[in-house]
N, C-alpha and C positions, 0 to 999 in steps of 0.2 A: 209690285204685288209679291207677297210672300207665298211660296208654294211649299206645302207641308206634306210629308208622306202620310199615307193612311196608317192609323194606329189602332190596333185591335185590343191592346192591353195597356191599361194605365196603372200607375202605382196605387195600391190600396192604402189610403191613409185614414187612420182613426184617431180622433181627439177625445180623450177621456178625462172627465172631471171627477175627482175623487174627494169624498167628504163634502162638508158644507162650503168651504172656500172654493174648491174645484168645481162644485156644482153651480155656484154663483157665477164663476168665470164662464162656464159653458152657456148659461142663460144669457150672459152678456154677448158672447160671440154669436149666438143664434139671433138675438134681437138686432144686432148690428148688420147682419146679413152680408158681411164683407168677406168671410172666408168661404171659398168655393172648392168643390171637388173633394170634400172630406166627409167622413161619417162621425157623428157626435154620439158619445155615450156618457151616461152619468152613473157612477157607482157610489153607493152609500150604505151605511148600516141603519140609517134613519128612514123608515118607510114613509113618514109624513113629508119629509123633505123631498123624497122622490116623487110624491104625488104632485108637488108644485113645480117640478123640473120641466123645462121646455125641451129637454133632450128627447129625440124620438126613440132612443133605446135607453132603458133604465134597468139597472142591475142592483138588486138588493143582496147584500152579502151578510153572512153570519146570522141567518135567520134563527137557528137554534140557540146560538150564544146570546144574542142581544134581543131576540124577539121583536125586532123592528124598532126598538126604542133608542137606537144610537149607541155610541161607544162611551158616553159619559166623559168625554175629553181624555180618555185613557188610551195612549198609543198601543199598549199591549193588547187591549181589546180589539183595536183596529187591525192589528197584525193577525190575531187569532181568527177574527172574522174572515179575513182574506184567505187564510189557510183553510178554513172550513169550506169556503166556496171556490177553492182553487180550480176544480174541474169545470165549474160553470164559467168562470172567468176565461179559462183557456179556450173553451168552446166559442166564446164570443170573439176572441182575438185571432182565431185560426184564419189563415189567409192574408193577414196584415203584412204589408211591406214596410210600413212606418207607423209607429205609435207615439203620439204625444200624450204625456201625463201632466195634468195641471192639478195643483193642490196648494192649499195654504198650510204651511208647516207650523206645528205647535198645538194643533188640536188632536183628537183621537184617531178618527178614521183616516184622514189625509196623511198624518204622520206615520201611523202604523201600517196601513194597508198599501201605501204607494210603493215601498220597496218590494213587497211580495208581488204586486201586479207588474212591476218592472221586470222581475225575474221571469214571470210567465210570458210577458211580451218577448223577451229575449229567447225563451225556449221555443216559441213558434217561429223564430227567425226574423222578427221585425227589427228594423232600425229603431231604437228606443230613445226618445228625447224627453226629459223632464223639464218643465218650466214651473218653478215653485216660488212661493213668496215666504219671506220671514216676517214675523209679526211687527206691528208698531210697538214702540217702547211702552205706550200706555196700556198694552195688553198684559203686561206683567212679566217678571223675571222667570217664573215657572214655565210660562208658555214659550219664552225665548229659549230656555234650556232644552225643552222638549223639541223645539224646532231644530236646534243645532244637532241634537242626537239623531233626529230623523234624517237630516241632510247627510250626516256621516254614514248612516245605514244605507242611504240611497246611492251614494257615490259609486260604489262598486257594482251596482245593479243596472245602470243605464249606460248607453253609449255617450250621451252628451247631457250635461246638467247645467241649466241656466237658473241662477238664483237672483231673485228680485227682492231686495230689502225694502219693505213698505215704509220704514222710517225715512228713507231718503225722499220719498214723495213729499213729505212735509217740508223738506229743504228747498224744493223747487216749485211749489205751488203757493197760491194765495194763503196767507196765514188765517184768513177768515173762512177757509174751507170747512164745511160742516162734516160731521162724522160720517154720515151717509155718503156724501160726495167723496170723502177720502177713500172709502172702500170701493166706490165705483171707479175711481182713478186706478186703484190697485188692480181691479178686474180688467180695466182697459189696457194696462201694461201687459198683463198676461195675454190678453187678446192680440196685441201687437206682436208679442213674442212668437206666438203660434202662427199668426198670419204671415209674419215676415219670412218664415221658413217655408210654410206650405205654398205660398204664392210662387216661390221660386220654381216649384215643381208643377203646380196645377195651372198657372197662368201662362199662356204662350208668349214667347218673347222674340224680339228682333235678333238678339243673340241668346239662344236658349240655354238654360241650365236644367238638366234632366235629373232624374232620381239617382242615377249612378254618380253624377257629379256631387250631389249632396251627400251621398253615402261615403264618398272618398274623403270628404272633409269631416264628417260627423261620426263615423263609426269608431268606437273605442276612443273617443276624443277627450273624455273627462270634462272638466270645467270649461265653460264657453262664455264668450261675450256676445250679446245680441244688441245691436244698435240700429236705430231708425232715425234718419235725418231728413229734414224737409227744408228746401231752400227756394227762395223767390228773388226776383230781381237780377241785377247785373252779374253778381258773383254767386248765383244760386247753386251751381255745382260744387264750388268750394265750401259754401256754407253747409250744404247737405252732407257732404263727406266728413266735415269736421264734427258735425253733430252726431253722425252715426258712429264715429270712432271714439267718442268721448262722452257717452251717455252718463249722466249723473246718477241714474237709478240703478246702475249695475256695479257689483263689487269687484269685478275682475278687470284689471287694466289690459288693454289690447297689446301693450308692449310685450314682445317675445312670442306672439302667436305664431305657431308653425303651420296652421291651416287657415285660410281665409276664403269665405264664400260671400259674394255680394251681388246685389241686383240694383241696377240703375233704371228708374222709371221716369219718363218724361213725356211731354206732348210731342206733336209732330215737328216742333221746332228744336228738338233735342239735337245738339250738334256733336260732331266727332271731337272737337276741341274740348267740350264740356265733359265728355266721357273720359278723355285723357286727363283733364285736370283732377277730376274726382278720383280716378284710378291711382294717380301719383300720390295723393294725400293718404289714401287707404294703404297703399303698399309701404309708404314710409312709416306708418304706424305699426307695421308687423315686423316679424323677424326677417332679416335680409334673404334667408333661404326658404321662406314660407312657400307652401303650395297654394297658389291663388287661382281661384276659379270665379268667373263673373258672368253675369247675364245683363242684357239691356232690353227693356220693354217699352213700347209706345202705348200710352194711354191718351186717347184723344180728348179726354175730359180734363187733362192737366194742361192748362193753357200757358201759365207762366211759372210753373212749379216743377221742381225735380225732387223725387223721393228716392232715398237710398237705404237699402237694408243690408246690414253687414253681420255675418256670423263668423266669429274668430275662435279657433280652437287650438289645441296643442300646448296649452300652458302647463299642464301637469307633466308632460314629457320634458319640457324645458327645465322645470323645477327639479325633476328627478335627476337629470344630467348634472345640474348644478350641485345637488346634494351629493351625488356620486363623486364629483370632483372635490368637493369639500372634504368628504370622508377619506378619499385617497390622499389628500394633502395632510390630513391629521395623522393618517397611518404612516406616511412617509416620514413625518416629523418625529413620530414615536420611534420608528426604526433608527433614525439618526441619533436619538437620545441613547438608545440601547448600545449602538456601536461606540458612541463617544464614551459612555461609562465603562465599556469593556476595555477600550484603549487605556483609559485612566487607571483601571484596576491592574492591567498588565504591567504598567510602568510604575506601579506602586505609588502613584501620586495621590495626594490628598487635596480635595477641592474645597478648602476652607475659605478661599478668597471669594467673596460674594460677587465680584465682578468677573469671575471666570466664565468663559464661553459656555461651559456645561451647566451653569446655573441660570443662564439667560433663556427664557421661554423660546421655543422653536420659532414661533411666528415673529419674534423680534430680532432674530439673528440675521446677519449679512445685510443690515440696513445702512451701515456706514459707508 
């Protein structure tokens, strides 16, 4: 029997859907009833869309600017609407420990307002995680360009950014999938992204992962990989771990991750050997020096199934160090060129010979 201490304070987690795409994702999450222990909010410039929202908390922004008629697909209008309603948004977010922002990038409200709302969430001290989608190719180049710009604006405003490219959905699902079903699958992926993280905090585990653990991995983390794997049968742990670390829907490879947070969920027959097998696969996919935190949960409804959620972060730091190394190498090579030319000038030598060492690019020298 598990004995748990009495807890009087729980992490306050809010999940916010922004714009049409984010609002649809919130409706999907509420309908599925799988995410527990969080508060749902829907934020939009479109008053009519808010009327049909299933969210218990609805926030209309930019009333004076848009008069409730939406942003017209213009991200600048979405940004200005959020700025107009900044104080209202801040009041709604006060007291949050963690804020999830979900939006479809490429439209007006989601693309323009999400970076502003992220700023506000950070101002109130919340761990801020954005899970956003990029458009399908059939939605057009203009929408994709707007999405890319919106993502760039968002990167410096959140602790962790998870990007889900909708186009990859078409690469892994039935080609006969209808348009409505394609967007539903996109909503489902957003749903899994949020649930995969929030469950680590809100669902009690055999080996618990608390909010402080999550914050250690996700605070100021930059781009992140979110993967969910499900395995059944004899090698179920290995299958689930491999699925979770190589999701085809996500644009970031797990290789080089400096922070890894994962949760293993199984039935009462979950064995220590299976936990060990899965852990080795996940650890091997990350940086050798990665900070790894994991939890294990028993779900009696999972009879022959293991489900693993992995959050991997720290890619931006690895890339930054790699770039610094590359820059220093270029600088050193440049300094070597200057020294070499100085020696040549002092000796009164002319370097007309095209095979001279001083005419060979720095990165090709000393190769013989």
